[in-house]
N, C-alpha and C positions, 0 to 999 in steps of 0.2 A: 755754663759758665762752671771754669776750674773752682773758683772761688767757692760756687755751692756746693762742689761737692766734696771739700773739706772743712766748712766749717758748718757745724750742727746748727739748726735753727735757734731764737731763743726760745721759744715757746717749751723745746724738750729741756727737763731738769737731767743732771748727772746724778752720778754715786752719792757723792759729797751732799747733793741736795734730800737725797733721800735719807741718807744718817740723819743729817740734822732734824729731817722733820717727823723722824722717829726715833729720836733719842732717847727720850722718858722711856717708850717701852723696851728699847733695849738695854736699857741701866737698869732699867728692873729686871729684865731677863737675866742679865749677865753676873747680878746679887747672887742668882740660884748657885752657879758652882765658877765664879770669877777665877781658880785657880786652873780649872781643863779650858778655860778662852785663854786666859794666859798663854799656856803651855802651847796651844795651838797658834797662836800668833808669833811665837816664837818663831815655834816651827818652819813657819812661815815666811820666817823673816821679814814680818812686818813693822817691828821691832826692834832696836838694836839689843845685845846682851847687856849693856849696862842700864839702860830702859828697863828692860825684864828684871834685874836685880833690883832696881828701886822698887816698881811695883809690886814685887811679889814680898818684899819684906814689912806687910801692912797689919797693924792692928786690927783683928778681927771687931772692933766696935766701929771704926772708921773704913768698911768695904766700900759703901757707895761713894764718898768724896772720891774715891782710886776709883772704882770703877770709872766716874767721868771724867778723871783724870787720862785713862788708856782710850775714852772715848774721844776726847779731844785731842790727844797725841796721832790717833788715825786720820781723825779729821784734817789737823793741820800737817800731813804728809802728800797731799793730794789726791787729784781724783782716782790716778793708778789702785794707790793704797786702799783707798775706801770702798773701793769696786771690789777687789782680793778682799775685803774683809766680810765685808755683807754676804762673796759667794763663799765663806768659810761659813759663815753663819745657816747659811739655807743648804747648805750640800756636804758638808761635813758630817757623816755618820752618828760619832759619838757624841756628836752636838747635838744634831735633831730630836738622839734619843734621849739624850738627859734635860736638856733645854728646848722641847718641842716648840713651845711659842715664839723661839727665836728664828724660827726657819719660815715661817709666816709675815713677814715685814714686806710689807706695801709700798710700793715707790706712789706714797699719796702724794708727794709732791710735783707730779707730772701737770701739767697744763695741758685741758684736752684741745684735741686739734682744732683749729676754729670752723665754727658753722658756713655754710654756703650764705651768702648775704639773701639771698631768697628764703631762706628756711624759716624766720620770722614769719612769714605769709604763708607760703607754697606749700612747706614740707612739713611745717610745725605740726603737732596733733590740733585738732578744731577746736579744742576746747583752750589751747595758747595763741591762736590769733586772733591778734588785733588789728583792727581798723587802723587806718593811718593817723588818722585826726585823733585817735585815743594815746596817741605818742607822741612824745617829746621827738621832737626830730635831730636827730645827730648823724650829721652831715659832712662836718669839718673835717680835715685831716691836719693836723690831730685831732680827736673828738675835743676836748679842752685840756687844762692843766689838773691835776693834782697837787698839791701840797701837801707836805708834811711838817707838819711843826711837832719836833722829836727834840723833847727836854728830859735831859738823862743824869746831868751830874747836877746837887743844888748847893745854894748858898752854904747851908748849914751842914756840909761834907757828906749828904745822904746819895746815894745813887740809885736808879731805877735798873736795876737786871731786868737783862730781858727787852730792852726796848728798842733796842736796836736789830733784833730778829722779827720783832714788829714791822719796825719800818722798812725791813729788806723785804719781807712779805709783802707788805704792801706796796712798794717798789713795782714787785714782780708783776703782779696782780693788775694793777690800773696800767702801767707798760704792756702791758699782753692786749688789756680792753681796748687801745688805742691812745692813750692821755700821755700826755707830757708828765712824767711825776718831779714834781721838786722837793728839795726838803732844806730846813733850816734848822741846825741844832743849837741846842743850849740857850733859849733865850728868854730875857727878862720879862715882864710884865709889861713894859713900857717897848719892847722889842718885838713881843707879841701882836702889840695895839698896832705897830707902825707896822707890821707885816701884812695881816689883816687889813688895814685902811689902803694899803699899798694896792693889792689884790683886788680890793672894789673898785678900786676907781683906776684899774689896768689900762693903760693905752698904749703905755711904751715900758721898758724895762727900768727905768729912772726911778721909779717909785721903792724899787726893794735894793736899791743900792747900797752897799754897806752892811748888809745881812747875812751875808757870806750864803748866798745862795748856792746849791748843787741842784746838779740834775742828775738822775739818773739812765747810765745808756745802754742799758741791758745786761749788765754784768757790776754795776757798780757807780757809785756818784761821784761826778765829775763837775769842772766849772762848764755853766751854760753855754753852747755855741751860737744860740743864736736869739735873736731878742722874743721878751717873752710877749704872746696876746692870747684873749680867751677864747676858745671854741665855743661849741654848743653844750657844753655841759662843764661843768668845777664842783670837785672836791677835795675838802677840807679836814685833814686828818690830826687830830691834835693829841699827842702822846704826854702824859704827864702827868703830875700829882695835881689832887685837885678838893674845893668842898662843896658844898651846896650852891649848886647854880652860878658854879665858877671852875676855871683852872689855872694852875698855879704857874707861873714866871720862874725862872730858876733864883729867882730873889725872893721864893718865898711868899708874893704879892699875887692876889687875885684877881683875873682879869673875866667879868662876867660874862659866860655865853650867850646870854641877851644882847650882851654890846658886839659879841663878836657876828651872831646873824644879820644882826640891824643895821652893821654896816655894809649889807650884800641887799638894803631897799631897792627896789625895782625904781629907777628915774628915767628920764626920755634921753639920757648921756648914758647910764649903763650900759654897756656891753653885754651883762647877764639877764638885762630885761626878759621875761617871760622864758626865761633857762633854766634847767636844772642846780638848784644848789644843795649839796649835801655836803653835811657835817658829820664826822664823826669823831666821836668823844672818847678816849681813853682815859678817863680819871677818876677814882674816889670821889662821890660826892657826900661824904659823912664819913663817920665813923662806927656808925655801929653795923655789927653783923646779921644777915640775914638767915634766919633759922631755917630749916628743911620742917614740913609739914608732912605728916601722913596723909595721903587723899582714904577718906572711907564712905560708906555708903551715897557714891556718887553716881549718878544718872548720864549717860552722854544720846544722843539725838544724833543717829548719823548725819554863746556866745557874741558876750558883750566886746564891744574895740577896745573897752581900759581894763585893768585888772588892778588887784588889790597891792596895794608897796610891799605888803610881806608873802607875796604867794610865791611859787615855786621854790620852798626850801623844805629841807629834811633834816632833822636833828637825830642822829644815834646816839644817845650816849650811854655808857658800859652799864651802868650801873642807875639804877632808882635816887632818890631824892635822901638825902640821910647816910647812906650805903657806903660800904667799900666795893674796891672792884680788884677781881684777882688778879695776878699777873706771878708765871714762874719766872725764876731770877735766868734761865736761861732761854726755853723755849717760848717766850712771851707770854703776853696776856691772855685769857680765857676768850673774852669779848674782841680780840683784831683776827686772831688765829682762824676764831671761828668766821668770821665775815670773808677772811681770804679763803678758806675753804670751799665757803657756800657758793661764790663766786666761781669757784672754779667749777666747781660741781653742776652748777645750774644755769650758767650765763648760756653756755652752748645752745642748751634747749630752747633758750628765748623767754625765760622768766623774768619776769621785772624786778623790779630792785627791792620795793615793798615788801611783794610776794616772799624775796630770798630771807628777807631782815625778818620773816616769822621764823624761819627755820632755824636762824641765828638765836632767836630767844628761847628757841625750844632745846636746841644743844646747848646750850649756857646755861637754858637753867636746869638741863640734867647733872652738871657737874657738882662736885661738892669738895670741898675743904676740910679737913678735919681739924677743927681749932675747937680747943676745950671750952665751958662745958657741953658745947651744943657741936653739930655738925652745921656747915656754914655753907651759903647757896648764893648765888648770883642771880638777878636780873634785869637784862639790858631795857630800853627805853627808848620807846621809838614815838617824835612825834611831827607831823608833816603837813604842810600845806601844799605839797604837788596838785596840780590841778589834769595831770597825763598822768600816763604809767611811762617810765624809764627804765629803757629795755637795753643793756648795756651787750655789745656783743664783740666776740675775739677778734682781734685785727689779723689780718694775714700778715707775715714777716716778709 
């Protein structure tokens, strides 16, 4: 059909997404010779003379902030300008010589082409083949609901910069994995509790009325067009501030994580009984910073008809109890961004979700935040009562 020739499938990401996902590396690279790139950008007419004059008159001590402003201006000018900017960084001989690191920007925002349905069993490597009875059945279309509770602005005037980047990254990945992705923005403690209870007892959309639920349509959040109902799996992603064992509403009142998960206890009436229910929590669990510790002298060596009511649940929290979780004010949190990246890389090969979280723990554990007097670290924590393997597969669009 002609429409298929005109529209790219949503699983392909464009230059603007590449620029966004590599923004930190690009900004660091540009700071090495900001004037050179600024002049090149003007030559290519990617910015106006007035914008150039404003960006050129920068005190040296504030270069990084203005580099961010330049990149933001480029991103706001649309896809063609973003593509021309990336081409400039990677093809201009003078830039490649002076700032060689900018020539290696990877399009790591690309979502891999979905694997054939049979690859989980017939085409996958022997070690990754799983028997049907070992897997949760994910046959519904869509696979299920993924709810994002995204708390950005709080009653004390503070704001969680970067949380919208996390929300969009989650929306893109779970939409790619075949979920209907919903979002509620800036909820108080009571609103969060009402949202969770409504989802747990969902039989139609009425339970979520009045909560301004939006749905990801592949490019942005809009009002849901169809009634909501559960499928074969459920994900709940909560992005907020928090304390030990709890997440905060925008009114700074805590909602216990235990209370959230126990809303989804198995019952004879629940549409999610026997189905996987996963909770991804991006929130601090205290004020302590984890110290970095150097390793030394370390050696390494290569069916019942009923189920427990708290079975089939997985909770992954960005950090262990009593400690902080780190978030970049533009690029999003360490934890959420790692989860999204690892899902993109590993779901097409048929790896199960708990195994993927091992890679997330390893990835986040390698990161460092430079905070005096020590280098601060972060360690996510995962606990689960899953009874089978949860394997998420990209959906053909």
